[in-house]
N, C-alpha and C positions, 0 to 999 in steps of 0.2 A: 504494500500500500504506500503510495507516494505521499509526501507532505501536503500536496495540493488536495488530494482526495480526503485526507484527514482533516484539513482545514475546512473543506466544504461540509463534511459531516459534522464537525464541531459547530460551525456557524448555524447549520439547520437545527441541531439540538439546542443550541443557545436560544434561538428564536422560539422554539417550541416550549422550552422551560419558562421563558419570560411570559409567553402568552398563557401558559397554564397557571403561572403564579397570579396573573391578572384575573383569570377566570375564577380562581379559588379565593380571590380577594386577599392574597398574601402580599401583594404589591399594588399600591394605589396607581390609578391611571396616570396621574400627574408625574409620577416618578418613572413609570414604565415607558413613557414616550422616548426619553433619551436612550434607554436600553434597547428599545425596539429599533430606533434609528441606528444605534451602534451595531446591532445584529445585522441589519440590512446592509450597512456599509461593509461589514466583515464578510458577508455573503458575496457581495459584488466583487470585492477584492479577491475572494477565494476562487471565484469562477473565472475571473479575468485578470490574470497576473500581468498581462501586457499593459493594462490600464495603469498599474502602479509604475511600471517602467516609463510610460509616456508622460505621466504627471511628474515623475522625478526628473525626467529630461527637461520638461517645460520649466520646472522650478530651479534647475541647475544643480540638483542633488546627484552626486556621482554614484552613490551606492543606494539603489532603490529600496532595499529593506529598511534603511535608515529613515526613509519617509514614513513608513508604517509606524515605526517607533515614535516619530515626531507627532503624527496624528493621534496615536494612542495617548501620548503625554498631554497633548492639547485637549483631548476628550476628558482625561482625568481632571485637568484644571477647570474645564467648564462644569463638569459634574460636581466638583468640590465647591465651586462658586454657587451653583444651584442649591446644594444642600446647606450651605452657609446662609443663603437667603431664607430658606425654609426654617432653619433653626432660629434665625433672628425674628421672623414673624411669630413663631411659637413662643419665644421668650417674651415678646411683648404681650401676647395673649395671656400667658401664665401670670405675668406681673399685674395686668389689669384685673384678672380673675381673683388673684390673692388679695388685691386692694379692695375689691368689691366685697369679698367674704369678710375681710377685717372690718369694713364699715358696717356690714349687716350684723356682725357679732357685737360691735360696740353699741349699735342702736338697740339690739335686743337686751343688752345688759342695762342700758339706761331705762328701758321700759319696765324691766323687772324691779328696778330700785325705786 
């Protein structure tokens, strides 16, 4: 089995696992879009290796597999940024919720006194 065949099989399995996780609601749709996009790109690269070589030549990259690592690294940066934005929103919501609960408890104590 060649590395290309293995890559195609891996990309198909990756997409199926992501879709199954979305179907079972183990992965929210908003997070799955990036993974599905990554899986599709991985599949396209797997079935068309010449595409990577052409894009590498267009960008002036001498070693085509280095372009794949570059795109993988950029994907990781984008995904980390996305997760940081989600965590920031959740932190704000938790802060507001805890403040609302504290105000409600204070009001309840004042009513009981």
